[in-house]
C-alpha positions in Angstrom: -0.1 0.1 -0.1 1.7 3.1 -1.1 1.9 6.1 1.0 -1.0 8.6 -0.3 -3.1 5.9 0.0 -2.6 5.4 3.6 -2.9 8.9 4.0 -5.9 8.9 2.8 -7.5 6.3 4.8 -6.1 7.6 7.7 -7.9 10.7 6.6 -11.5 9.2 5.9 -11.3 6.8 9.3 -10.6 10.1 11.1 -13.7 12.2 9.5 -16.3 8.9 10.0 -15.1 8.6 13.6 -14.5 12.2 14.6 -18.0 13.2 13.3 -20.0 10.7 14.9 -18.4 11.4 18.4 -18.8 15.1 17.6 -22.6 14.6 17.0 -22.8 12.7 20.0 -21.0 14.6 22.6 -22.3 18.1 21.1 -25.9 16.5 21.4 -25.2 15.3 24.9 -23.9 18.6 25.7 -26.9 20.3 24.6 -29.4 18.1 26.3 -27.8 17.1 29.4 -26.6 20.9 30.2 -23.0 20.0 30.5 -21.1 22.7 29.2 -17.6 20.6 29.7 -19.2 17.8 27.6 -20.3 20.6 24.7 -16.7 21.8 24.1 -15.3 18.0 24.5 -17.6 17.6 21.4 -16.7 21.1 20.1 -12.6 19.6 20.2 -13.7 16.6 17.8 -16.0 18.9 15.7 -12.6 20.3 15.1 -10.8 17.0 14.7 -13.7 16.7 11.4 -12.4 19.9 9.8 -8.7 18.6 10.4 -9.4 15.2 8.9 -11.3 17.1 5.9 -8.3 19.4 5.4 -5.9 16.0 5.6 -8.0 14.6 3.1 -7.7 17.4 0.7 -4.0 17.7 1.0 -3.6 13.9 0.1 -4.9 14.8 -3.4 -2.6 17.8 -3.7 0.3 15.9 -2.6 0.7 13.4 -5.0 0.9 15.7 -8.2 3.8 15.5 -9.9 6.5 18.6 -10.2 5.9 21.5 -12.2 7.6 24.4 -13.5 5.7 26.3 -10.8 6.9 24.1 -8.2 9.9 22.0 -9.1 10.3 20.3 -6.1 6.7 19.2 -6.3 3.9 19.7 -3.9 4.8 18.0 -0.6 5.3 21.2 1.9 1.5 21.3 1.3 1.4 18.7 4.1 3.2 21.5 6.7 1.3 24.6 5.3 -2.1 22.5 6.0 -0.9 21.2 9.6 -0.2 24.5 10.5 -3.6 25.7 9.3 -5.0 22.8 11.6 -3.3 24.3 14.5 -4.7 27.8 14.4 -8.1 25.9 13.7 -7.6 24.2 16.8 -6.1 27.3 18.9 -9.2 29.4 17.5 -11.8 26.3 18.9 -10.2 26.2 22.0 -9.9 29.9 22.7 -13.7 30.5 21.9 -14.8 27.5 24.5 -12.4 29.4 27.1 -13.9 32.8 26.5 -17.6 31.9 26.1 -17.4 30.1 29.2 -15.5 32.8 31.4 -18.2 35.1 30.3 -21.2 32.8 31.3 -18.9 32.5 35.0 -18.6 36.3 35.2 -22.3 36.9 34.0 -23.3 34.6 36.9 -25.8 32.1 34.9 -27.3 29.9 36.6 -25.3 26.4 37.5 -27.4 23.5 36.7 -25.9 20.0 37.4 -25.7 17.9 34.3 -27.6 14.7 33.6 -26.2 11.7 33.8 -26.8 11.0 29.8 -23.1 13.5 29.6 -21.3 10.8 31.5 -22.5 7.6 29.5 -21.4 9.5 26.2 -17.8 10.8 27.8 -17.2 7.2 28.5 -17.9 6.3 25.0 -16.0 9.1 23.4 -12.8 7.7 25.6 -13.0 4.6 23.8 -13.4 5.7 20.9 -10.9 8.5 20.7 -8.4 5.6 22.0 -9.1 3.6 18.7 -8.9 6.2 16.4 -5.8 7.4 18.3 -3.8 4.3 17.7 -5.2 4.5 14.5 -4.0 7.7 13.3 -0.3 6.7 14.9 -0.2 3.4 13.1 -0.8 4.9 9.6 0.8 8.1 10.2 4.3 6.7 11.3 3.5 3.7 8.1 3.3 6.2 5.8 6.0 8.8 7.6 3.3 11.5 7.5 3.9 14.0 10.2 0.1 15.5 9.6 -1.2 12.5 10.6 1.1 11.8 13.2 -0.1 15.3 14.7 -3.5 14.4 14.4 -2.9 11.3 16.3 -1.2 13.7 18.5 -4.3 15.9 19.2 -6.7 12.8 19.4 -4.5 11.8 22.3 -5.1 15.1 24.0 -8.7 14.4 23.2 -8.6 11.6 25.7 -6.9 13.5 28.1 -10.0 15.9 27.6 -12.5 13.5 28.0 -11.3 11.7 31.0 -11.0 15.6 32.4 -14.4 16.0 31.7 -15.4 12.4 33.7 -13.7 13.3 36.5 -15.1 16.6 36.7 -18.5 15.1 36.3 -17.6 12.8 39.1 -17.0 15.8 41.2 -20.2 17.9 40.0 -22.2 14.6 41.3 -20.3 13.9 44.6 -19.5 17.7 46.0 -23.0 19.0 44.2 -21.1 22.1 42.9 -22.3 22.1 39.0 -19.9 25.3 38.8 -17.1 22.6 38.2 -18.3 21.9 34.7 -17.9 25.4 33.8 -14.4 26.0 35.4 -13.6 22.3 33.7 -14.8 23.8 30.3 -12.3 26.8 30.7 -9.6 24.7 31.5 -9.9 22.2 28.6 -10.4 25.2 26.0 -6.9 26.5 27.3 -5.1 23.0 26.9 -6.9 22.9 23.2 -5.0 26.2 22.6 -1.8 25.0 24.0 -2.0 21.7 22.2 -2.3 23.4 19.3 0.7 26.1 19.7 2.9 22.5 20.3 1.2 21.5 16.7 2.4 24.7 15.0 6.1 24.7 16.9 6.7 21.2 14.8 5.7 23.1 11.8 8.2 26.6 12.1 11.2 24.6 11.3 10.2 23.1 8.3 8.8 26.7 7.2 12.2 27.9 7.5 14.1 25.4 5.7 16.0 24.3 8.5 16.1 20.8 10.0 17.2 20.6 13.7 17.9 17.0 13.9 21.8 16.8 13.8 22.0 13.1 13.4 21.2 13.4 10.1 24.1 15.5 9.8 26.0 13.5 11.9 25.1 10.7 8.8 26.2 12.8 6.3 29.7 13.4 7.6 30.0 9.6 8.7 29.5 8.5 5.0 32.0 11.2 3.8 34.9 10.2 6.3 34.4 6.4 4.6 35.3 7.1 1.3 38.8 7.8 0.2 39.6 10.5 -2.1 36.6 12.7 -0.8 37.5 15.0 2.0 36.0 18.1 3.9 32.5 18.3 4.2 31.0 21.4 4.1 28.5 23.7 3.4 26.1 20.9 4.3 22.2 22.2 4.6 19.5 19.8 4.6 16.2 20.8 4.4 12.6 19.2 4.7 9.9 19.2 2.5 6.6 17.4 3.4 8.4 13.7 4.4 11.4 14.1 2.4 14.9 15.4 2.7 17.1 17.6 0.7 20.6 17.6 1.3 23.1 20.3 -0.8 26.9 19.9 0.4 30.2 20.7 -1.1 33.3 18.0 -0.7 37.0 18.6 -1.7 38.8 16.1 -3.9 42.1 15.8 -5.5 42.8 19.1 -8.3 44.2 16.6 -10.3 42.3 14.0 -10.4 40.3 13.2 -13.6 36.9 14.2 -13.6 35.7 11.0 -14.0 37.4 9.7 -11.0 36.5 12.3 -9.2 32.4 12.2 -9.8 32.7 8.1 -9.4 33.4 9.2 -5.5 31.2 11.4 -5.4 28.5 9.4 -6.9 29.3 6.6 -4.3 28.8 9.2 -1.6 25.5 10.0 -2.8 24.5 6.1 -3.0 25.6 5.9 0.6 23.8 8.7 2.0 20.6 7.8 0.6 21.1 4.0 2.3 21.8 5.9 5.2 18.8 8.8 5.4 15.5 7.4 4.2 13.2 9.7 2.4 16.0 11.4 0.6 14.2 13.2 -1.9 17.3 14.8 -3.7 21.1 15.7 -3.2 23.0 17.7 -4.7 27.1 17.5 -4.0 29.4 20.1 -5.4 33.0 18.8 -6.0 35.9 21.6 -5.1 39.7 21.0 -5.5 41.6 20.6 -2.5 42.3 23.4 0.4 39.5 25.6 -2.2 38.9 28.9 -0.2 35.8 30.9 -0.8 35.2 33.8 1.3 31.8 34.2 -0.3 30.4 30.8 0.7 26.5 30.7 2.5 26.2 28.9 5.7 26.3 25.5 6.3 27.4 23.0 8.4 30.5 21.3 8.8 31.9 18.7 11.4 33.3 21.3 13.6 30.1 23.4 13.7 27.6 20.5 13.7 28.4 19.4 17.4 
């Protein structure tokens, strides 16, 4: 099964599962009079929008490169993940602000009906299953977008458990105000989750790569080949799940072009074997001892540690 099909299956599963849970929790929250369950339902509704976006993106990223997008369309996945983070943040903010307004205006506090408890228990089980499916398919496809969706669902499990504990406190202490306080906490938690998801996309959008292990693999493979020295100006960036590598190496200035090219080609093949999802690699040859003051920034073996 190819990567694009896995992403579509994960997205469709997420849409159907979250739509069912969202309808149940929102309906139960309204009928049972529980703001925390209603907020939990809104969070699941946000997951439906998230899954619809991931489904649309799964169609975009399979488009081949063209003259406007010579590197392909894989970064659409990263952009979509950023958009998802903003949607999640907005939903959490709305819940927290609206519930805080109800507290400040001293609206009547009513004890929610038991229906809210049953729906919350069902939600925890449903979210656990969906989260496991998203994680498994996301890792299989190497999709940060699907994995991020799985992380969000994991947060939903924590949210639903918190709702369940809060409802228990409401019934035990006969203090319905706990339901509103819990709804505000859930809203803030949703916002924090959104910020974490967004932070994960910033490095890629800024053309960076924070995983120093990848650089170390490049230097390690260069050291293994006789006639290749001083790997420098190494730059790694990510496009979706794939990596692009640019680097300079030094070779004997008196060597035949074919011989030098063969060594560089060997280095390229070994790097491809050691780094999965390598989209492209460009290696520039220079004569031994070459110095260029105008070279752009990149890592070498000294500043990579």
